[in-house]
Every structure is written in C-alpha cells, then in structure tokens.
C-alpha positions in Angstrom: -11.3 14.6 95.2 -9.6 13.5 92.0 -10.6 14.7 88.6 -12.0 11.3 87.8 -14.2 11.5 90.9 -15.3 15.0 90.0 -16.0 13.8 86.5 -18.2 11.1 87.9 -20.0 13.7 90.1 -20.7 15.8 87.0 -22.2 12.8 85.1 -24.5 12.0 88.0 -25.5 15.7 88.4 -26.0 16.0 84.6 -28.4 13.1 84.6 -30.5 14.8 87.2 -30.4 18.2 85.6 -30.9 17.0 82.0 -33.7 14.6 83.1 -35.6 17.6 84.5 -34.9 20.3 82.0 -33.8 18.6 78.7 -30.8 19.5 76.7 -31.7 23.1 75.7 -33.2 24.2 79.0 -30.4 22.9 81.2 -27.5 25.2 81.9 -24.0 24.1 82.6 -24.2 26.6 85.5 -26.9 24.4 87.1 -24.8 21.3 86.7 -21.7 23.0 88.1 -23.7 24.3 91.1 -25.1 20.8 91.8 -21.6 19.4 91.8 -20.2 22.3 93.8 -17.6 23.4 91.2 -17.1 26.4 89.1 -18.1 26.5 85.4 -14.5 26.9 84.3 -13.6 23.7 86.3 -16.5 21.9 84.7 -15.1 22.8 81.3 -11.7 21.4 82.3 -13.5 18.1 82.8 -15.7 18.2 79.7 -15.1 20.3 76.6 -18.6 21.6 76.3 -22.3 21.1 77.2 -22.8 18.5 74.5 -20.0 16.3 75.8 -21.6 16.5 79.3 -25.0 15.6 77.9 -23.6 12.7 75.8 -21.7 11.3 78.8 -24.9 11.4 80.9 -27.1 9.8 78.2 -24.5 7.1 77.5 -24.3 6.4 81.3 -28.1 6.0 81.4 -28.1 3.5 78.5 -25.1 1.7 80.0 -26.9 1.3 83.4 -30.0 0.0 81.6 -27.9 -2.4 79.7 -26.3 -3.6 83.0 -29.7 -4.0 84.6 -30.8 -6.3 81.7 -27.5 -8.3 81.8 -27.6 -8.9 85.5 -31.3 -9.8 85.4 -31.0 -12.3 82.6 -27.7 -13.9 83.7 -28.0 -17.7 83.5 -31.6 -17.5 82.2 -33.2 -18.2 78.8 -36.4 -17.5 76.9 -39.4 -16.5 78.9 -37.4 -16.5 82.2 -34.9 -14.1 80.8 -37.7 -11.9 79.3 -39.6 -11.8 82.6 -36.5 -11.1 84.7 -35.4 -8.2 82.4 -38.9 -6.8 82.5 -39.1 -6.9 86.3 -35.6 -5.5 86.6 -36.4 -2.6 84.3 -39.6 -1.8 86.2 -37.6 -1.6 89.4 -35.1 0.7 87.7 -37.7 3.0 86.5 -39.7 3.0 89.7 -36.7 3.4 92.0 -35.0 6.0 89.8 -37.5 8.0 87.7 -34.6 10.1 86.5 -33.5 7.2 84.3 -36.9 7.2 82.5 -36.8 11.0 82.1 -33.2 11.0 80.9 -34.1 8.4 78.3 -36.9 10.5 77.0 -34.8 13.7 77.0 -32.1 11.8 75.1 -34.5 10.7 72.4 -35.8 14.3 72.1 -32.4 15.9 71.9 -31.1 13.5 69.2 -34.3 14.0 67.2 -33.9 17.8 67.5 -30.2 17.6 66.4 -31.1 15.3 63.5 -33.9 17.8 62.4 -31.3 20.5 62.5 -28.9 18.5 60.3 -26.5 17.4 63.0 -26.3 13.6 62.6 -23.0 13.4 64.6 -24.7 14.5 67.8 -26.5 11.1 68.2 -23.9 8.8 66.9 -22.4 7.7 70.2 -26.0 7.2 71.6 -27.0 5.1 68.6 -23.9 3.0 69.2 -24.8 2.6 72.9 -28.4 1.8 72.1 -27.3 -0.8 69.6 -25.1 -2.5 72.3 -28.1 -2.6 74.5 -30.2 -4.1 71.6 -27.5 -6.7 71.1 -27.4 -7.7 74.7 -31.2 -8.1 74.8 -31.1 -10.0 71.6 -28.6 -12.5 72.9 -30.5 -12.8 76.2 -33.7 -13.6 74.3 -32.1 -16.4 72.3 -31.2 -14.2 69.3 -34.8 -14.1 68.2 -35.4 -10.8 66.3 -39.1 -10.9 66.9 -38.7 -11.3 70.6 -36.1 -8.6 70.8 -38.2 -6.2 68.8 -41.3 -6.9 70.8 -39.5 -6.6 74.1 -38.0 -3.2 73.2 -41.1 -2.0 71.5 -43.2 -2.7 74.5 -40.6 -1.0 76.7 -40.8 2.1 74.6 -44.6 2.1 74.7 -44.4 1.6 78.5 -41.9 4.5 78.8 -44.3 6.7 76.8 -47.3 5.8 78.9 -45.4 6.1 82.2 -43.9 9.5 81.1 -47.4 10.8 80.3 -48.4 9.8 83.9 -51.2 7.3 83.1 -52.1 5.6 86.4 -51.8 1.8 86.6 -55.5 1.3 86.5 -56.1 3.4 83.3 -57.5 1.6 80.3 -54.4 2.2 78.2 -52.7 -0.5 80.2 -55.4 -3.1 79.6 -53.4 -4.9 76.9 -50.4 -5.4 79.1 -49.7 -8.3 81.4 -50.3 -7.1 85.0 -46.6 -7.5 85.8 -45.8 -5.0 83.0 -48.0 -2.3 84.3 -46.5 0.6 86.3 -46.4 0.2 90.0 -48.8 2.6 91.7 -50.4 5.7 90.2 -47.2 7.6 89.7 -46.0 5.5 86.8 -43.1 3.2 86.3 -42.7 0.4 83.9 -41.3 -2.9 82.8 -39.3 -3.0 79.5 
C-alpha cells in the first residue's frame, strides 16, 4: 500500500475515531490501531494529531459539499433546495459519523478559540465558506435562502444529535421531508 493510500486510510479512520471521541479524547494510538500501522508511521504521514483532525474534518466538509453539488446539479430554486435537503438527509442517515464529526469539529474549533488559538480553525472556516458559497450559488445567490437552508440544517443537526425521535414535538415546525428518518435521528440540511 502506498503512502497516499495509507494517508487516505488514516483520514477515514480518524473520522470514525474523532466522531466517537472528539478531539481531546481520541488518541493517535486508537487511529493507528484502526488503520493497522504504528504511531511512528502515522506521524510520518501527518505531523501531529491536530493535522490528522483537520484532515478528517476538512474531508467531512468536502464530502458534504460534494453531496450538495451532485444533488443540485442542473436544478434551480425550490428543486435545488429540495434535492440538497434530501441528499443531506441520506448522508446523515447512511453515515451517522458525518453528523458526529461535524459536531465534534464545531466543538473543537470553539474550544481552540476559547483557548486563544484562532489558527486551529482557519482551514475549517475556509472549507465551510466554500460549502456556503456552493449552496449560495445553487440557491440562486439568494442570501436569505442560503442562510435559511444552512440554519435549518444546523438546527436539524442539533436535534438529531440530541436523539429526538421523528415524532417528537420539536420537529413539528419542519416540513415532513426534513424530519429525521426513524426514531434514531437523521436529518435534512
């Protein structure tokens, strides 16, 4: 296996481990073990734990961005909005680690900011801004639509992360297609 293939394996394993344990509670040993490499080899691929986390978080944002782009391709307005919402719901339902990694990413950046480390989140802010721009264009460059879409997505992420079942009253203000599938959560963005 090439170094690039190993690096890809580390990113996938890191998404799983960081989604479950967060930045501080996840050890690089756990990531190395999941990949089947030694910690010294892990650090030949990435300089430190922060670099691994950032690569995993950037990948998560990039995959979400790709899902939105593929869903909205050739569509406009309400059709694009609906397609992106449905695609995001499938992403979250099919791969709950994406939702948890997003939530861990926000918590890790907020903790770094609180500790005075603004640089930690810079690449993630850039990746999130790219996603915002793509959504903005897909929704006809309407700032209100973009803000509303992403705001509802964040609210849905929060409610799904908290485990509210789809029939709970907190979902009553959402269109039925935006509610999580089943009692285990999931969402549309």
